[in-house]
C-alpha positions as a Python dict, from the first residue, in 0.01 Angstrom:
ca = {
    (1, 'M'): (0, 0, 0),
    (2, 'D'): (-51, -202, 321),
    (3, 'Y'): (273, -95, 485),
    (4, 'A'): (351, -177, 847),
    (5, 'L'): (647, 2, 1005),
    (6, 'I'): (794, -136, 1326),
    (7, 'T'): (977, 115, 1546),
    (8, 'A'): (1088, 149, 1908),
    (9, 'N'): (1098, 413, 2183),
    (10, 'R'): (1040, 768, 2065),
    (11, 'N'): (1284, 905, 2322),
    (12, 'Y'): (1576, 686, 2221),
    (13, 'S'): (1545, 535, 1874),
    (14, 'S'): (1708, 761, 1619),
    (15, 'W'): (1713, 481, 1362),
    (16, 'S'): (1336, 438, 1399),
    (17, 'L'): (1271, 808, 1349),
    (18, 'R'): (1420, 821, 1001),
    (19, 'P'): (1177, 601, 802),
    (20, 'W'): (887, 697, 1029),
    (21, 'L'): (941, 1066, 954),
    (22, 'L'): (1004, 997, 587),
    (23, 'M'): (676, 813, 549),
    (24, 'K'): (487, 1075, 749),
    (25, 'G'): (649, 1356, 552),
    (26, 'L'): (550, 1193, 223),
    (27, 'R'): (198, 1124, 356),
    (28, 'L'): (229, 750, 305),
    (29, 'E'): (-26, 549, 499),
    (30, 'F'): (111, 275, 722),
    (31, 'E'): (38, 73, 1030),
    (32, 'D'): (248, 226, 1307),
    (33, 'R'): (365, -76, 1507),
    (34, 'F'): (553, -7, 1829),
    (35, 'E'): (797, -252, 1991),
    (36, 'P'): (969, -86, 2289),
    (37, 'F'): (1318, -144, 2420),
    (38, 'T'): (1261, -323, 2750),
    (39, 'K'): (1619, -421, 2841),
    (40, 'P'): (1978, -359, 2723),
    (41, 'S'): (1949, -629, 2455),
    (42, 'N'): (1619, -696, 2282),
    (43, 'Y'): (1780, -912, 2014),
    (44, 'E'): (1595, -1237, 2076),
    (45, 'E'): (1253, -1072, 2104),
    (46, 'F'): (1309, -854, 1797),
    (47, 'R'): (1430, -1153, 1595),
    (48, 'A'): (1064, -1257, 1583),
    (49, 'F'): (1009, -987, 1317),
    (50, 'S'): (1359, -862, 1223),
    (51, 'P'): (1643, -1069, 1074),
    (52, 'T'): (1896, -842, 1246),
    (53, 'G'): (1713, -828, 1579),
    (54, 'Q'): (1691, -450, 1538),
    (55, 'V'): (1444, -182, 1434),
    (56, 'P'): (1321, -25, 1212),
    (57, 'V'): (1154, -286, 996),
    (58, 'L'): (905, -233, 713),
    (59, 'L'): (660, -512, 630),
    (60, 'H'): (505, -501, 285),
    (61, 'E'): (345, -762, 61),
    (62, 'G'): (510, -1048, 242),
    (63, 'R'): (852, -880, 238),
    (64, 'T'): (1057, -783, 541),
    (65, 'I'): (1258, -470, 460),
    (66, 'Y'): (1507, -379, 731),
    (67, 'D'): (1760, -103, 807),
    (68, 'S'): (1666, 264, 768),
    (69, 'M'): (1857, 297, 441),
    (70, 'G'): (1716, -26, 305),
    (71, 'I'): (1365, 99, 381),
    (72, 'T'): (1440, 434, 219),
    (73, 'L'): (1568, 273, -101),
    (74, 'Y'): (1266, 42, -110),
    (75, 'L'): (1027, 335, -77),
    (76, 'A'): (1217, 536, -339),
    (77, 'D'): (1143, 262, -594),
    (78, 'R'): (771, 308, -530),
    (79, 'H'): (711, 674, -446),
    (80, 'E'): (817, 1014, -570),
    (81, 'G'): (957, 1262, -321),
    (82, 'V'): (1197, 1036, -133),
    (83, 'W'): (1478, 1212, -319),
    (84, 'P'): (1466, 1557, -482),
    (85, 'K'): (1371, 1575, -851),
    (86, 'D'): (1660, 1806, -938),
    (87, 'A'): (1961, 1592, -1035),
    (88, 'D'): (2218, 1800, -844),
    (89, 'A'): (2004, 1814, -530),
    (90, 'R'): (1923, 1444, -559),
    (91, 'G'): (2291, 1347, -583),
    (92, 'W'): (2379, 1568, -288),
    (93, 'A'): (2089, 1436, -78),
    (94, 'Q'): (2183, 1074, -147),
    (95, 'C'): (2545, 1137, -48),
    (96, 'A'): (2444, 1330, 265),
    (97, 'A'): (2202, 1061, 382),
    (98, 'S'): (2462, 791, 317),
    (99, 'E'): (2725, 986, 511),
    (100, 'M'): (2489, 1013, 806),
    (101, 'H'): (2401, 646, 783),
    (102, 'S'): (2761, 527, 795),
    (103, 'G'): (2944, 799, 987),
    (104, 'F'): (2942, 1039, 1283),
    (105, 'A'): (3029, 774, 1541),
    (106, 'A'): (3146, 1027, 1799),
    (107, 'L'): (2818, 1218, 1776),
    (108, 'R'): (2619, 897, 1825),
    (109, 'N'): (2830, 786, 2122),
    (110, 'D'): (2887, 1120, 2298),
    (111, 'C'): (2544, 1270, 2232),
    (112, 'T'): (2298, 984, 2257),
    (113, 'M'): (1948, 1069, 2142),
    (114, 'N'): (1696, 1150, 2412),
    (115, 'V'): (1415, 1374, 2293),
    (116, 'G'): (1276, 1476, 2629),
    (117, 'V'): (1581, 1609, 2813),
    (118, 'R'): (1831, 1893, 2802),
    (119, 'V'): (2194, 1823, 2889),
    (120, 'K'): (2500, 2025, 2976),
    (121, 'P'): (2750, 1813, 2783),
    (122, 'K'): (3086, 1702, 2909),
    (123, 'P'): (3390, 1862, 2736),
    (124, 'M'): (3384, 1769, 2369),
    (125, 'S'): (3638, 1522, 2237),
    (126, 'D'): (3831, 1610, 1922),
    (127, 'A'): (3631, 1347, 1737),
    (128, 'L'): (3302, 1503, 1843),
    (129, 'K'): (3424, 1850, 1751),
    (130, 'A'): (3511, 1718, 1406),
    (131, 'N'): (3168, 1556, 1369),
    (132, 'V'): (2984, 1874, 1465),
    (133, 'A'): (3201, 2083, 1233),
    (134, 'R'): (3130, 1845, 944),
    (135, 'I'): (2756, 1850, 1009),
    (136, 'R'): (2759, 2228, 1018),
    (137, 'E'): (2956, 2237, 691),
    (138, 'L'): (2727, 1985, 522),
    (139, 'W'): (2404, 2150, 626),
    (140, 'E'): (2524, 2496, 530),
    (141, 'E'): (2630, 2362, 191),
    (142, 'G'): (2288, 2211, 124),
    (143, 'L'): (2098, 2517, 238),
    (144, 'S'): (2324, 2750, 38),
    (145, 'R'): (2326, 2545, -282),
    (146, 'F'): (1960, 2455, -296),
    (147, 'G'): (1795, 2748, -120),
    (148, 'G'): (1622, 2576, 172),
    (149, 'P'): (1424, 2564, 384),
    (150, 'Y'): (1496, 2190, 369),
    (151, 'L'): (1847, 2055, 332),
    (152, 'A'): (1816, 1978, -40),
    (153, 'G'): (1578, 2251, -148),
    (154, 'P'): (1217, 2361, -105),
    (155, 'E'): (1073, 2014, -49),
    (156, 'F'): (1118, 1766, 235),
    (157, 'S'): (1327, 1461, 137),
    (158, 'A'): (1512, 1164, 283),
    (159, 'A'): (1807, 1393, 358),
    (160, 'D'): (1594, 1572, 617),
    (161, 'A'): (1466, 1244, 759),
    (162, 'F'): (1817, 1107, 804),
    (163, 'F'): (1942, 1415, 987),
    (164, 'A'): (1625, 1471, 1192),
    (165, 'P'): (1766, 1278, 1493),
    (166, 'V'): (2064, 1515, 1487),
    (167, 'A'): (1825, 1809, 1517),
    (168, 'Y'): (1707, 1663, 1848),
    (169, 'R'): (2069, 1617, 1956),
    (170, 'V'): (2149, 1979, 1868),
    (171, 'R'): (1867, 2092, 2094),
    (172, 'T'): (1936, 1843, 2374),
    (173, 'Y'): (2307, 1924, 2404),
    (174, 'G'): (2307, 2284, 2282),
    (175, 'L'): (2540, 2210, 1990),
    (176, 'D'): (2651, 2506, 1780),
    (177, 'V'): (2562, 2450, 1414),
    (178, 'G'): (2587, 2813, 1304),
    (179, 'K'): (2357, 2938, 1033),
    (180, 'S'): (2211, 2592, 982),
    (181, 'Q'): (2026, 2634, 1312),
    (182, 'A'): (1751, 2767, 1084),
    (183, 'W'): (1706, 2416, 943),
    (184, 'V'): (1705, 2267, 1295),
    (185, 'D'): (1424, 2502, 1397),
    (186, 'H'): (1236, 2429, 1075),
    (187, 'I'): (1251, 2051, 1102),
    (188, 'L'): (1166, 2051, 1473),
    (189, 'A'): (850, 2243, 1385),
    (190, 'H'): (746, 1988, 1123),
    (191, 'P'): (405, 1841, 1222),
    (192, 'A'): (540, 1485, 1214),
    (193, 'M'): (834, 1580, 1437),
    (194, 'Q'): (589, 1743, 1674),
    (195, 'E'): (386, 1421, 1677),
    (196, 'W'): (698, 1212, 1747),
    (197, 'E'): (807, 1444, 2027),
    (198, 'A'): (464, 1445, 2191),
    (199, 'A'): (473, 1064, 2201),
    (200, 'A'): (828, 1071, 2340),
    (201, 'L'): (729, 1301, 2626),
    (202, 'K'): (439, 1074, 2719),
    (203, 'E'): (657, 763, 2752),
    (204, 'E'): (653, 668, 3119),
    (205, 'W'): (907, 384, 3122),
    (206, 'R'): (1285, 411, 3118),
    (207, 'E'): (1533, 162, 2974),
    (208, 'I'): (1833, 140, 3206),
    (209, 'S'): (2116, 114, 2954),
    (210, 'H'): (1987, 409, 2750),
    (211, 'E'): (1956, 617, 3065),
    (212, 'E'): (2312, 525, 3168),
    (213, 'E'): (2438, 632, 2824),
    (214, 'L'): (2259, 963, 2870),
    (215, 'R'): (2417, 1029, 3211),
    (216, 'A'): (2759, 951, 3064),
    (217, 'C'): (2708, 1231, 2809),
    (218, 'G'): (2680, 1510, 3063),
    (219, 'E'): (2466, 1670, 3332),
    (220, 'I'): (2089, 1653, 3285),
    (221, 'I'): (1960, 2005, 3346),
    (222, 'A'): (1596, 1954, 3242),
    (223, 'D'): (1371, 1653, 3192),
    (224, 'Y'): (1035, 1711, 3026),
    (225, 'R'): (929, 1346, 3008),
    (226, 'S'): (637, 1205, 3201),
    (227, 'A'): (736, 1106, 3554),
}
């Protein structure tokens, strides 16, 4: 299909992980093009390939498809498996992915993604507590209704790809997600997630603003990244 997917740092870029994992999980072939964050704002450099100056971006047949949800919808028009076949599971998965795409601001801000570290978080704000409670509720609903081991049933789907960055956050900050920890363990063991994590741990550079965001989230108690 001659896809090229442009993503950024494995340690930091939760938005990049979603379509990357989706395409890997569906075994879609693509050119894996890496454009790292090198400074707090990469807007001008990224504008060379992205109309928003952000990643991820999918290039295909002369088209520039941007935003993780836009890429997901584009792929769903061309490939089975992006959404579950079962109508109930498909509707739930689409709502869950959309909720993740547009919500959970406190989780994003207070628990920034960094794959290679473990953090003792600062006391949780009420907003963060509400976000974690909602994620726990949502995941437990999906696993209960559709039987697991994935969020919307027996097969991997976009719902899992959209929440995969949260699985890293759960591990990094030791968040309590109750019985849905089983899904966290399952998705972290996915071969594509293992591939992403291995690349993250090998990254030798650090981007200052992302590292400052991490320190603001709590005390770093372990760092498994390359020195």
